[in-house]
N, CA, C and O atoms as a GROMACS GRO file, in nm:
protein
  464
    1MET      N    1   4.834   8.900   6.252
    1MET     CA    2   4.971   8.847   6.245
    1MET      C    3   4.978   8.747   6.129
    1MET      O    4   4.891   8.661   6.115
    2ASN      N    5   5.077   8.759   6.050
    2ASN     CA    6   5.088   8.676   5.927
    2ASN      C    7   5.182   8.552   5.943
    2ASN      O    8   5.208   8.480   5.847
    3GLY      N    9   5.231   8.530   6.065
    3GLY     CA   10   5.312   8.414   6.086
    3GLY      C   11   5.456   8.422   6.033
    3GLY      O   12   5.520   8.320   6.009
    4LYS      N   13   5.502   8.540   6.015
    4LYS     CA   14   5.646   8.561   5.971
    4LYS      C   15   5.721   8.643   6.077
    4LYS      O   16   5.666   8.723   6.153
    5ASN      N   17   5.852   8.617   6.075
    5ASN     CA   18   5.943   8.698   6.172
    5ASN      C   19   5.978   8.829   6.100
    5ASN      O   20   5.927   8.857   5.991
    6LYS      N   21   6.064   8.907   6.162
    6LYS     CA   22   6.104   9.035   6.110
    6LYS      C   23   6.180   9.023   5.981
    6LYS      O   24   6.181   9.118   5.903
    7LYS      N   25   6.244   8.910   5.953
    7LYS     CA   26   6.314   8.893   5.831
    7LYS      C   27   6.235   8.839   5.711
    7LYS      O   28   6.284   8.826   5.598
    8GLY      N   29   6.110   8.809   5.742
    8GLY     CA   30   6.017   8.752   5.644
    8GLY      C   31   6.016   8.602   5.634
    8GLY      O   32   5.955   8.546   5.543
    9LYS      N   33   6.089   8.533   5.732
    9LYS     CA   34   6.088   8.385   5.733
    9LYS      C   35   5.967   8.334   5.800
    9LYS      O   36   5.922   8.389   5.900
   10GLU      N   37   5.910   8.226   5.745
   10GLU     CA   38   5.781   8.164   5.800
   10GLU      C   39   5.812   8.110   5.936
   10GLU      O   40   5.915   8.045   5.954
   11LEU      N   41   5.729   8.135   6.030
   11LEU     CA   42   5.738   8.079   6.167
   11LEU      C   43   5.654   7.952   6.174
   11LEU      O   44   5.546   7.941   6.116
   12GLU      N   45   5.710   7.856   6.249
   12GLU     CA   46   5.633   7.736   6.273
   12GLU      C   47   5.531   7.758   6.381
   12GLU      O   48   5.417   7.712   6.372
   13ASN      N   49   5.573   7.829   6.483
   13ASN     CA   50   5.481   7.863   6.596
   13ASN      C   51   5.478   8.017   6.619
   13ASN      O   52   5.567   8.088   6.572
   14ILE      N   53   5.380   8.065   6.687
   14ILE     CA   54   5.371   8.208   6.715
   14ILE      C   55   5.416   8.233   6.854
   14ILE      O   56   5.353   8.184   6.948
   15PRO      N   57   5.524   8.307   6.872
   15PRO     CA   58   5.570   8.342   7.014
   15PRO      C   59   5.498   8.463   7.069
   15PRO      O   60   5.473   8.560   6.996
   16VAL      N   61   5.463   8.458   7.199
   16VAL     CA   62   5.399   8.565   7.268
   16VAL      C   63   5.473   8.584   7.401
   16VAL      O   64   5.497   8.490   7.475
   17THR      N   65   5.506   8.706   7.427
   17THR     CA   66   5.577   8.744   7.549
   17THR      C   67   5.489   8.828   7.639
   17THR      O   68   5.437   8.930   7.594
   18THR      N   69   5.471   8.791   7.760
   18THR     CA   70   5.397   8.869   7.857
   18THR      C   71   5.490   8.916   7.969
   18THR      O   72   5.564   8.834   8.024
   19TYR      N   73   5.488   9.046   8.004
   19TYR     CA   74   5.571   9.102   8.101
   19TYR      C   75   5.504   9.107   8.240
   19TYR      O   76   5.387   9.144   8.253
   20GLY      N   77   5.580   9.067   8.344
   20GLY     CA   78   5.526   9.060   8.481
   20GLY      C   79   5.509   9.196   8.548
   20GLY      O   80   5.404   9.224   8.606
   21LYS      N   81   5.611   9.280   8.540
   21LYS     CA   82   5.608   9.414   8.609
   21LYS      C   83   5.624   9.523   8.506
   21LYS      O   84   5.697   9.511   8.407
   22ASP      N   85   5.553   9.627   8.533
   22ASP     CA   86   5.563   9.748   8.448
   22ASP      C   87   5.700   9.805   8.449
   22ASP      O   88   5.754   9.829   8.558
   23GLY      N   89   5.765   9.829   8.330
   23GLY     CA   90   5.893   9.880   8.322
   23GLY      C   91   6.009   9.782   8.345
   23GLY      O   92   6.125   9.822   8.346
   24ARG      N   93   5.977   9.657   8.365
   24ARG     CA   94   6.083   9.555   8.385
   24ARG      C   95   6.063   9.455   8.274
   24ARG      O   96   5.960   9.389   8.264
   25TYR      N   97   6.169   9.445   8.190
   25TYR     CA   98   6.162   9.346   8.077
   25TYR      C   99   6.222   9.218   8.116
   25TYR      O  100   6.208   9.123   8.038
   26SER      N  101   6.289   9.201   8.225
   26SER     CA  102   6.350   9.081   8.261
   26SER      C  103   6.252   8.974   8.318
   26SER      O  104   6.275   8.854   8.304
   27GLU      N  105   6.152   9.017   8.378
   27GLU     CA  106   6.054   8.918   8.434
   27GLU      C  107   5.941   8.907   8.333
   27GLU      O  108   5.845   8.984   8.330
   28ARG      N  109   5.959   8.804   8.247
   28ARG     CA  110   5.865   8.786   8.144
   28ARG      C  111   5.835   8.635   8.129
   28ARG      O  112   5.917   8.550   8.162
   29ASN      N  113   5.710   8.604   8.076
   29ASN     CA  114   5.672   8.467   8.046
   29ASN      C  115   5.668   8.458   7.891
   29ASN      O  116   5.626   8.550   7.821
   30GLN      N  117   5.715   8.339   7.844
   30GLN     CA  118   5.716   8.312   7.702
   30GLN      C  119   5.615   8.203   7.671
   30GLN      O  120   5.620   8.094   7.728
   31LEU      N  121   5.521   8.237   7.577
   31LEU     CA  122   5.418   8.141   7.533
   31LEU      C  123   5.436   8.115   7.391
   31LEU      O  124   5.473   8.207   7.318
   32PHE      N  125   5.412   7.994   7.344
   32PHE     CA  126   5.417   7.957   7.208
   32PHE      C  127   5.286   7.892   7.165
   32PHE      O  128   5.240   7.797   7.227
   33TYR      N  129   5.226   7.947   7.054
   33TYR     CA  130   5.101   7.893   7.008
   33TYR      C  131   5.117   7.842   6.864
   33TYR      O  132   5.195   7.895   6.785
   34ASP      N  133   5.040   7.736   6.833
   34ASP     CA  134   5.037   7.679   6.698
   34ASP      C  135   4.977   7.786   6.601
   34ASP      O  136   4.876   7.848   6.632
   35LYS      N  137   5.038   7.805   6.490
   35LYS     CA  138   4.997   7.913   6.403
   35LYS      C  139   4.870   7.872   6.326
   35LYS      O  140   4.803   7.961   6.273
   36TYR      N  141   4.833   7.746   6.317
   36TYR     CA  142   4.714   7.706   6.248
   36TYR      C  143   4.602   7.687   6.337
   36TYR      O  144   4.494   7.735   6.306
   37SER      N  145   4.618   7.619   6.452
   37SER     CA  146   4.502   7.582   6.539
   37SER      C  147   4.487   7.682   6.656
   37SER      O  148   4.379   7.693   6.715
   38GLY      N  149   4.594   7.753   6.690
   38GLY     CA  150   4.590   7.850   6.805
   38GLY      C  151   4.600   7.786   6.943
   38GLY      O  152   4.577   7.848   7.047
   39LYS      N  153   4.638   7.655   6.938
   39LYS     CA  154   4.651   7.587   7.066
   39LYS      C  155   4.789   7.632   7.134
   39LYS      O  156   4.890   7.660   7.071
   40LEU      N  157   4.778   7.633   7.263
   40LEU     CA  158   4.906   7.662   7.340
   40LEU      C  159   4.997   7.545   7.338
   40LEU      O  160   4.963   7.437   7.387
   41LEU      N  161   5.115   7.566   7.281
   41LEU     CA  162   5.217   7.456   7.276
   41LEU      C  163   5.308   7.447   7.395
   41LEU      O  164   5.341   7.339   7.445
   42SER      N  165   5.348   7.567   7.440
   42SER     CA  166   5.437   7.567   7.559
   42SER      C  167   5.418   7.697   7.631
   42SER      O  168   5.388   7.801   7.572
   43ASN      N  169   5.438   7.688   7.763
   43ASN     CA  170   5.433   7.803   7.851
   43ASN      C  171   5.559   7.796   7.934
   43ASN      O  172   5.578   7.702   8.011
   44LYS      N  173   5.643   7.894   7.919
   44LYS     CA  174   5.770   7.900   7.999
   44LYS      C  175   5.762   8.021   8.092
   44LYS      O  176   5.801   8.131   8.052
   45PRO      N  177   5.712   8.003   8.216
   45PRO     CA  178   5.708   8.122   8.304
   45PRO      C  179   5.846   8.159   8.350
   45PRO      O  180   5.943   8.084   8.335
   46HIS      N  181   5.852   8.275   8.406
   46HIS     CA  182   5.983   8.332   8.456
   46HIS      C  183   6.041   8.244   8.567
   46HIS      O  184   6.163   8.228   8.572
   47GLN      N  185   5.964   8.189   8.651
   47GLN     CA  186   6.007   8.111   8.764
   47GLN      C  187   6.083   7.983   8.709
   47GLN      O  188   6.176   7.937   8.775
   48LYS      N  189   6.045   7.928   8.593
   48LYS     CA  190   6.103   7.803   8.544
   48LYS      C  191   6.223   7.825   8.453
   48LYS      O  192   6.279   7.727   8.404
   49LEU      N  193   6.264   7.948   8.428
   49LEU     CA  194   6.379   7.975   8.346
   49LEU      C  195   6.512   7.938   8.416
   49LEU      O  196   6.524   7.948   8.538
   50THR      N  197   6.606   7.898   8.341
   50THR     CA  198   6.736   7.878   8.407
   50THR      C  199   6.806   8.010   8.441
   50THR      O  200   6.768   8.117   8.393
   51ASN      N  201   6.906   8.000   8.521
   51ASN     CA  202   6.975   8.127   8.555
   51ASN      C  203   7.035   8.198   8.447
   51ASN      O  204   7.043   8.321   8.450
   52ALA      N  205   7.085   8.123   8.340
   52ALA     CA  206   7.140   8.183   8.225
   52ALA      C  207   7.030   8.256   8.149
   52ALA      O  208   7.054   8.368   8.103
   53GLU      N  209   6.908   8.198   8.135
   53GLU     CA  210   6.803   8.270   8.069
   53GLU      C  211   6.758   8.386   8.138
   53GLU      O  212   6.720   8.484   8.074
   54LYS      N  213   6.757   8.383   8.275
   54LYS     CA  214   6.708   8.500   8.353
   54LYS      C  215   6.816   8.617   8.332
   54LYS      O  216   6.780   8.734   8.320
   55TYR      N  217   6.941   8.578   8.329
   55TYR     CA  218   7.052   8.668   8.316
   55TYR      C  219   7.042   8.741   8.177
   55TYR      O  220   7.059   8.862   8.166
   56ALA      N  221   7.013   8.659   8.075
   56ALA     CA  222   6.998   8.712   7.937
   56ALA      C  223   6.878   8.805   7.926
   56ALA      O  224   6.885   8.910   7.863
   57ASN      N  225   6.772   8.765   7.987
   57ASN     CA  226   6.651   8.853   7.988
   57ASN      C  227   6.674   8.984   8.065
   57ASN      O  228   6.607   9.084   8.036
   58ALA      N  229   6.762   8.986   8.158
   58ALA     CA  230   6.785   9.110   8.247
   58ALA      C  231   6.880   9.198   8.174
   58ALA      O  232   6.899   9.309   8.223
   59ASN      N  233   6.942   9.166   8.064
   59ASN     CA  234   7.040   9.246   8.002
   59ASN      C  235   6.994   9.390   7.974
   59ASN      O  236   7.067   9.484   8.004
   60TYR      N  237   6.876   9.406   7.917
   60TYR     CA  238   6.829   9.543   7.879
   60TYR      C  239   6.796   9.625   8.010
   60TYR      O  240   6.822   9.745   8.018
   61ASP      N  241   6.739   9.553   8.110
   61ASP     CA  242   6.713   9.622   8.233
   61ASP      C  243   6.830   9.675   8.303
   61ASP      O  244   6.824   9.786   8.357
   62VAL      N  245   6.942   9.597   8.305
   62VAL     CA  246   7.066   9.642   8.363
   62VAL      C  247   7.124   9.753   8.285
   62VAL      O  248   7.179   9.848   8.340
   63HIS      N  249   7.113   9.743   8.153
   63HIS     CA  250   7.178   9.841   8.062
   63HIS      C  251   7.113   9.985   8.086
   63HIS      O  252   7.184  10.085   8.092
   64VAL      N  253   6.985   9.991   8.099
   64VAL     CA  254   6.921  10.121   8.116
   64VAL      C  255   6.894  10.159   8.264
   64VAL      O  256   6.842  10.268   8.289
   65GLY      N  257   6.927  10.074   8.358
   65GLY     CA  258   6.917  10.099   8.497
   65GLY      C  259   6.782  10.072   8.556
   65GLY      O  260   6.766  10.095   8.676
   66SER      N  261   6.683  10.022   8.482
   66SER     CA  262   6.554   9.996   8.538
   66SER      C  263   6.550   9.874   8.621
   66SER      O  264   6.450   9.852   8.690
   67TYR      N  265   6.655   9.788   8.621
   67TYR     CA  266   6.659   9.674   8.705
   67TYR      C  267   6.653   9.711   8.848
   67TYR      O  268   6.592   9.638   8.927
   68PHE      N  269   6.712   9.818   8.887
   68PHE     CA  270   6.724   9.865   9.031
   68PHE      C  271   6.619   9.973   9.062
   68PHE      O  272   6.629  10.035   9.168
   69GLY      N  273   6.521   9.999   8.978
   69GLY     CA  274   6.414  10.096   9.004
   69GLY      C  275   6.462  10.234   8.968
   69GLY      O  276   6.556  10.252   8.892
   70ILE      N  277   6.395  10.332   9.024
   70ILE     CA  278   6.425  10.472   9.000
   70ILE      C  279   6.565  10.515   9.052
   70ILE      O  280   6.632  10.600   8.993
   71PHE      N  281   6.606  10.451   9.165
   71PHE     CA  282   6.737  10.472   9.220
   71PHE      C  283   6.846  10.433   9.119
   71PHE      O  284   6.944  10.504   9.098
   72GLY      N  285   6.821  10.316   9.056
   72GLY     CA  286   6.919  10.261   8.951
   72GLY      C  287   6.923  10.360   8.831
   72GLY      O  288   7.032  10.388   8.781
   73LYS      N  289   6.812  10.410   8.785
   73LYS     CA  290   6.813  10.505   8.675
   73LYS      C  291   6.889  10.630   8.708
   73LYS      O  292   6.968  10.679   8.627
   74ILE      N  293   6.866  10.683   8.826
   74ILE     CA  294   6.944  10.806   8.868
   74ILE      C  295   7.087  10.783   8.875
   74ILE      O  296   7.167  10.864   8.829
   75LEU      N  297   7.127  10.662   8.938
   75LEU     CA  298   7.265  10.623   8.948
   75LEU      C  299   7.333  10.607   8.817
   75LEU      O  300   7.448  10.648   8.802
   76TRP      N  301   7.262  10.544   8.714
   76TRP     CA  302   7.317  10.517   8.578
   76TRP      C  303   7.334  10.655   8.515
   76TRP      O  304   7.435  10.676   8.448
   77PHE      N  305   7.246  10.745   8.531
   77PHE     CA  306   7.252  10.881   8.469
   77PHE      C  307   7.377  10.954   8.517
   77PHE      O  308   7.459  11.002   8.439
   78VAL      N  309   7.388  10.959   8.655
   78VAL     CA  310   7.502  11.033   8.712
   78VAL      C  311   7.635  10.970   8.671
   78VAL      O  312   7.729  11.042   8.640
   79THR      N  313   7.644  10.835   8.669
   79THR     CA  314   7.761  10.762   8.628
   79THR      C  315   7.798  10.792   8.487
   79THR      O  316   7.915  10.818   8.457
   80GLY      N  317   7.694  10.788   8.394
   80GLY     CA  318   7.717  10.824   8.258
   80GLY      C  319   7.763  10.970   8.236
   80GLY      O  320   7.845  10.997   8.148
   81LEU      N  321   7.708  11.061   8.315
   81LEU     CA  322   7.748  11.201   8.310
   81LEU      C  323   7.889  11.218   8.348
   81LEU      O  324   7.962  11.296   8.285
   82ILE      N  325   7.932  11.147   8.452
   82ILE     CA  326   8.068  11.165   8.498
   82ILE      C  327   8.160  11.102   8.392
   82ILE      O  328   8.263  11.163   8.361
   83CYS      N  329   8.132  10.990   8.338
   83CYS     CA  330   8.221  10.925   8.237
   83CYS      C  331   8.229  11.004   8.111
   83CYS      O  332   8.336  11.007   8.050
   84THR      N  333   8.123  11.070   8.066
   84THR     CA  334   8.134  11.150   7.947
   84THR      C  335   8.208  11.284   7.972
   84THR      O  336   8.259  11.347   7.879
   85SER      N  337   8.211  11.323   8.095
   85SER     CA  338   8.284  11.460   8.123
   85SER      C  339   8.436  11.433   8.142
   85SER      O  340   8.515  11.527   8.133
   86LEU      N  341   8.476  11.312   8.167
   86LEU     CA  342   8.619  11.285   8.195
   86LEU      C  343   8.710  11.327   8.070
   86LEU      O  344   8.814  11.389   8.094
   87PRO      N  345   8.680  11.300   7.951
   87PRO     CA  346   8.766  11.338   7.843
   87PRO      C  347   8.771  11.493   7.828
   87PRO      O  348   8.877  11.548   7.800
   88VAL      N  349   8.662  11.559   7.847
   88VAL     CA  350   8.664  11.709   7.836
   88VAL      C  351   8.750  11.767   7.949
   88VAL      O  352   8.830  11.856   7.921
   89THR      N  353   8.739  11.722   8.071
   89THR     CA  354   8.824  11.775   8.178
   89THR      C  355   8.967  11.733   8.161
   89THR      O  356   9.056  11.805   8.204
   90GLY      N  357   8.992  11.618   8.100
   90GLY     CA  358   9.130  11.573   8.070
   90GLY      C  359   9.195  11.674   7.972
   90GLY      O  360   9.310  11.711   7.992
   91PHE      N  361   9.125  11.716   7.872
   91PHE     CA  362   9.180  11.813   7.776
   91PHE      C  363   9.206  11.942   7.841
   91PHE      O  364   9.309  12.004   7.815
   92TRP      N  365   9.114  11.990   7.927
   92TRP     CA  366   9.137  12.111   7.994
   92TRP      C  367   9.258  12.111   8.081
   92TRP      O  368   9.341  12.202   8.070
   93TYR      N  369   9.273  12.007   8.170
   93TYR     CA  370   9.387  12.001   8.262
   93TYR      C  371   9.514  11.974   8.186
   93TYR      O  372   9.619  12.030   8.218
   94GLY      N  373   9.506  11.892   8.085
   94GLY     CA  374   9.628  11.865   8.002
   94GLY      C  375   9.677  11.993   7.934
   94GLY      O  376   9.798  12.017   7.928
   95GLY      N  377   9.585  12.075   7.881
   95GLY     CA  378   9.630  12.196   7.818
   95GLY      C  379   9.688  12.292   7.917
   95GLY      O  380   9.780  12.365   7.880
   96GLU      N  381   9.642  12.298   8.038
   96GLU     CA  382   9.698  12.388   8.141
   96GLU      C  383   9.842  12.342   8.182
   96GLU      O  384   9.930  12.424   8.204
   97ASN      N  385   9.863  12.210   8.189
   97ASN     CA  386   9.996  12.162   8.220
   97ASN      C  387  10.099  12.202   8.114
   97ASN      O  388  10.210  12.246   8.145
   98VAL      N  389  10.057  12.186   7.988
   98VAL     CA  390  10.151  12.226   7.880
   98VAL      C  391  10.184  12.377   7.886
   98VAL      O  392  10.297  12.418   7.862
   99LYS      N  393  10.079  12.458   7.918
   99LYS     CA  394  10.102  12.604   7.925
   99LYS      C  395  10.197  12.634   8.044
   99LYS      O  396  10.288  12.716   8.032
  100ASN      N  397  10.176  12.569   8.152
  100ASN     CA  398  10.261  12.591   8.279
  100ASN      C  399  10.405  12.551   8.251
  100ASN      O  400  10.496  12.622   8.294
  101LYS      N  401  10.429  12.439   8.180
  101LYS     CA  402  10.568  12.399   8.151
  101LYS      C  403  10.633  12.499   8.060
  101LYS      O  404  10.750  12.532   8.079
  102GLU      N  405  10.563  12.548   7.966
  102GLU     CA  406  10.621  12.651   7.872
  102GLU      C  407  10.654  12.777   7.951
  102GLU      O  408  10.758  12.839   7.929
  103ARG      N  409  10.567  12.815   8.043
  103ARG     CA  410  10.600  12.938   8.120
  103ARG      C  411  10.721  12.916   8.210
  103ARG      O  412  10.801  13.008   8.227
  104LYS      N  413  10.739  12.797   8.266
  104LYS     CA  414  10.852  12.779   8.351
  104LYS      C  415  10.982  12.785   8.269
  104LYS      O  416  11.081  12.841   8.317
  105HIS      N  417  10.986  12.733   8.155
  105HIS     CA  418  11.099  12.740   8.073
  105HIS      C  419  11.140  12.883   8.036
  105HIS      O  420  11.258  12.917   8.039
  106TYR      N  421  11.040  12.965   8.001
  106TYR     CA  422  11.062  13.103   7.963
  106TYR      C  423  11.103  13.186   8.088
  106TYR      O  424  11.180  13.281   8.075
  107GLU      N  425  11.053  13.155   8.205
  107GLU     CA  426  11.084  13.226   8.327
  107GLU      C  427  11.236  13.203   8.364
  107GLU      O  428  11.304  13.296   8.407
  108LYS      N  429  11.282  13.082   8.346
  108LYS     CA  430  11.424  13.052   8.383
  108LYS      C  431  11.524  13.117   8.287
  108LYS      O  432  11.641  13.138   8.320
  109GLY      N  433  11.476  13.147   8.172
  109GLY     CA  434  11.577  13.192   8.068
  109GLY      C  435  11.555  13.119   7.947
  109GLY      O  436  11.440  13.088   7.914
  110SER      N  437  11.662  13.085   7.873
  110SER     CA  438  11.640  13.017   7.746
  110SER      C  439  11.610  12.869   7.776
  110SER      O  440  11.646  12.812   7.879
  111PHE      N  441  11.540  12.813   7.675
  111PHE     CA  442  11.502  12.677   7.683
  111PHE      C  443  11.616  12.581   7.699
  111PHE      O  444  11.604  12.485   7.775
  112ILE      N  445  11.729  12.604   7.632
  112ILE     CA  446  11.841  12.515   7.629
  112ILE      C  447  11.910  12.517   7.767
  112ILE      O  448  11.958  12.414   7.813
  113SER      N  449  11.914  12.635   7.833
  113SER     CA  450  11.985  12.636   7.964
  113SER      C  451  11.903  12.571   8.067
  113SER      O  452  11.960  12.537   8.171
  114SER      N  453  11.771  12.548   8.052
  114SER     CA  454  11.690  12.482   8.147
  114SER      C  455  11.698  12.325   8.139
  114SER      O  456  11.646  12.255   8.225
  115LEU      N  457  11.759  12.278   8.039
  115LEU     CA  458  11.772  12.129   8.023
  115LEU      C  459  11.874  12.079   8.118
  115LEU      O  460  11.969  12.153   8.145
  116PRO      N  461  11.863  11.957   8.173
  116PRO     CA  462  11.959  11.900   8.273
  116PRO      C  463  12.086  11.865   8.203
  116PRO      O  464  12.180  11.816   8.266
   0.00000   0.00000   0.00000
Protein backbone atom coordinates (compact mmCIF):
# COMPACT_ATOMS: atom_id res chain seq x y z
CA MET A 1 0.00 0.00 0.00
CA ASN A 2 1.43 3.35 -0.98
CA GLY A 3 -0.63 5.56 1.36
CA LYS A 4 -2.72 7.17 -1.39
CA ASN A 5 -6.43 7.11 -2.05
CA LYS A 6 -8.10 6.31 -5.40
CA LYS A 7 -7.64 9.89 -6.63
CA GLY A 8 -3.91 9.87 -5.81
CA LYS A 9 -4.17 12.14 -2.77
CA GLU A 10 -1.84 11.37 0.14
CA LEU A 11 -3.58 9.78 3.12
CA GLU A 12 -2.73 10.77 6.67
CA ASN A 13 -3.90 7.40 8.00
CA ILE A 14 -4.52 4.01 6.46
CA PRO A 15 -8.16 2.91 6.72
CA VAL A 16 -8.96 -0.79 7.04
CA THR A 17 -12.46 -2.25 6.92
CA THR A 18 -13.33 -5.68 8.27
CA TYR A 19 -16.70 -7.28 7.56
CA GLY A 20 -18.62 -9.20 10.23
CA LYS A 21 -20.77 -11.54 8.18
CA ASP A 22 -20.13 -13.09 4.80
CA GLY A 23 -22.19 -11.34 2.12
CA ARG A 24 -23.26 -8.48 4.41
CA TYR A 25 -21.50 -5.18 3.89
CA SER A 26 -23.48 -3.28 6.51
CA GLU A 27 -21.94 -4.97 9.56
CA ARG A 28 -18.37 -3.77 9.38
CA ASN A 29 -15.65 -2.47 11.65
CA GLN A 30 -13.54 0.52 10.66
CA LEU A 31 -9.90 0.61 11.76
CA PHE A 32 -7.39 3.42 11.17
CA TYR A 33 -3.63 2.88 11.30
CA ASP A 34 -0.79 5.40 11.27
CA LYS A 35 0.88 5.16 7.89
CA TYR A 36 4.42 5.58 9.28
CA SER A 37 4.45 3.57 12.53
CA GLY A 38 1.59 1.11 11.87
CA LYS A 39 -0.01 1.81 15.26
CA LEU A 40 -3.75 1.46 15.62
CA LEU A 41 -5.17 4.97 15.91
CA SER A 42 -8.87 4.21 16.18
CA ASN A 43 -11.19 1.23 16.17
CA LYS A 44 -14.83 1.89 15.39
CA PRO A 45 -16.79 -1.37 15.73
CA HIS A 46 -20.26 -1.78 14.27
CA GLN A 47 -21.87 -1.76 17.71
CA LYS A 48 -20.56 1.76 18.46
CA LEU A 49 -21.74 3.36 15.22
CA THR A 50 -24.59 5.85 15.31
CA ASN A 51 -27.90 4.91 13.72
CA ALA A 52 -27.16 7.24 10.80
CA GLU A 53 -23.82 5.50 10.14
CA LYS A 54 -25.45 2.06 10.36
CA TYR A 55 -28.12 3.20 7.91
CA ALA A 56 -25.48 4.54 5.49
CA ASN A 57 -23.51 1.28 5.72
CA ALA A 58 -26.67 -0.75 4.98
CA ASN A 59 -27.38 1.14 1.75
CA TYR A 60 -25.68 -1.39 -0.56
CA ASP A 61 -27.16 -4.39 1.24
CA VAL A 62 -30.68 -3.02 0.92
CA HIS A 63 -30.08 -2.11 -2.73
CA VAL A 64 -29.10 -5.64 -3.78
CA GLY A 65 -31.42 -7.44 -1.34
CA SER A 66 -28.70 -9.17 0.71
CA TYR A 67 -29.83 -7.34 3.85
CA PHE A 68 -32.75 -9.80 4.17
CA GLY A 69 -30.79 -12.91 3.13
CA ILE A 70 -31.70 -15.22 0.26
CA PHE A 71 -35.41 -14.42 0.69
CA GLY A 72 -34.62 -10.74 0.14
CA LYS A 73 -32.61 -11.44 -2.99
CA ILE A 74 -35.45 -13.51 -4.47
CA LEU A 75 -38.00 -10.85 -3.52
CA TRP A 76 -35.85 -8.08 -5.08
CA PHE A 77 -35.46 -10.13 -8.28
CA VAL A 78 -39.19 -10.80 -8.66
CA THR A 79 -40.04 -7.16 -7.87
CA GLY A 80 -37.52 -5.95 -10.44
CA LEU A 81 -38.84 -8.37 -13.03
CA ILE A 82 -42.41 -7.14 -12.51
CA CYS A 83 -41.38 -3.48 -12.67
CA THR A 84 -39.43 -3.95 -15.88
CA SER A 85 -42.32 -5.80 -17.52
CA LEU A 86 -44.89 -3.08 -16.81
CA PRO A 87 -43.89 -0.76 -19.70
CA VAL A 88 -43.94 -3.67 -22.16
CA THR A 89 -47.40 -4.85 -21.11
CA GLY A 90 -48.61 -1.23 -21.15
CA PHE A 91 -47.66 -0.89 -24.79
CA TRP A 92 -49.36 -4.20 -25.62
CA TYR A 93 -52.64 -3.30 -23.89
CA GLY A 94 -52.53 0.30 -25.09
CA GLY A 95 -52.14 -0.84 -28.70
CA GLU A 96 -55.09 -3.22 -28.35
CA ASN A 97 -57.30 -0.42 -27.02
CA VAL A 98 -56.49 1.79 -29.99
CA LYS A 99 -57.26 -1.05 -32.42
CA ASN A 100 -60.58 -1.80 -30.66
CA LYS A 101 -61.68 1.86 -30.79
CA GLU A 102 -60.93 2.02 -34.51
CA ARG A 103 -62.92 -1.17 -35.12
CA LYS A 104 -65.94 0.19 -33.23
CA HIS A 105 -65.96 3.35 -35.34
CA TYR A 106 -65.80 1.39 -38.57
CA GLU A 107 -68.50 -1.05 -37.45
CA LYS A 108 -70.97 1.78 -36.74
CA GLY A 109 -70.50 3.37 -40.11
CA SER A 110 -68.60 6.50 -40.88
CA PHE A 111 -66.39 8.08 -38.28
CA ILE A 112 -68.27 11.38 -38.40
CA SER A 113 -71.67 9.81 -37.69
CA SER A 114 -70.30 8.11 -34.56
CA LEU A 115 -69.35 11.42 -32.92
CA PRO A 116 -71.79 12.72 -30.27
